[in-house]
C-alpha positions as CSV (number, residue, x, y, z in Angstrom):
1,M,22.4,5.9,25.8
2,T,24.7,6.0,22.8
3,N,24.0,7.8,19.6
4,R,23.7,4.5,17.8
5,K,21.1,3.3,20.3
6,N,19.2,6.5,20.1
7,R,19.1,6.3,16.3
8,L,18.0,2.6,16.4
9,K,15.2,3.5,18.9
10,K,14.0,6.4,16.8
11,G,14.1,4.2,13.7
12,I,12.0,1.5,15.5
13,D,9.5,4.1,16.6
14,S,9.2,5.5,13.1
15,L,8.7,2.1,11.6
16,A,6.0,1.3,14.1
17,E,4.2,4.5,13.1
18,Q,4.6,3.7,9.4
19,I,3.3,0.2,9.9
20,E,0.2,1.5,11.7
21,L,-0.5,4.1,8.9
22,H,-0.1,1.4,6.2
23,E,-2.4,-0.9,8.1
24,D,-5.1,1.8,8.1
25,K,-4.5,2.3,4.4
26,L,-4.7,-1.4,3.8
27,R,-8.1,-1.6,5.6
28,R,-9.4,1.2,3.4
29,A,-8.1,-0.4,0.2
30,E,-9.8,-3.7,1.2
31,E,-13.1,-2.0,2.0
32,E,-12.9,-0.4,-1.4
33,E,-12.1,-3.8,-2.9
34,N,-8.9,-2.3,-4.5
35,L,-7.0,-5.6,-4.5
36,E,-3.9,-4.2,-6.3
37,L,-3.5,-1.4,-3.7
38,A,-4.2,-3.8,-0.8
39,L,-1.4,-6.2,-2.1
40,Y,1.0,-3.2,-2.3
41,Y,0.2,-2.3,1.3
42,R,0.6,-5.9,2.5
43,K,4.1,-6.0,0.9
44,E,5.1,-2.7,2.4
45,I,3.9,-3.7,5.9
46,E,5.9,-6.9,5.7
47,A,9.0,-5.1,4.6
48,K,8.7,-2.5,7.4
49,R,8.1,-5.3,10.0
50,R,11.3,-7.0,8.8
51,D,13.2,-3.8,9.1
52,K,11.8,-3.1,12.5
53,E,12.7,-6.6,13.7
54,E,16.2,-6.2,12.5
55,K,16.6,-2.9,14.3
56,E,15.2,-4.4,17.4
57,R,17.7,-7.3,17.2
58,M,20.6,-4.8,16.7
59,L,19.4,-2.7,19.7
60,G,19.1,-5.9,21.8
61,K,22.6,-6.9,21.0
62,G,23.9,-3.8,22.7
63,G,24.2,-1.7,19.6
């Protein structure tokens, strides 16, 4: 595997972990009825999902 593919794969794995952490934080914010914080986490999750999808597309195209 090339260095580029390795970096993309590590980036995808990292983003997946970050999404999972943010989803946990979102659940806590919603349970605490902290709407402002929940909105922040929703936006962060969406941005990270877009980044992850883009990296997956780049990896799928052969790097």
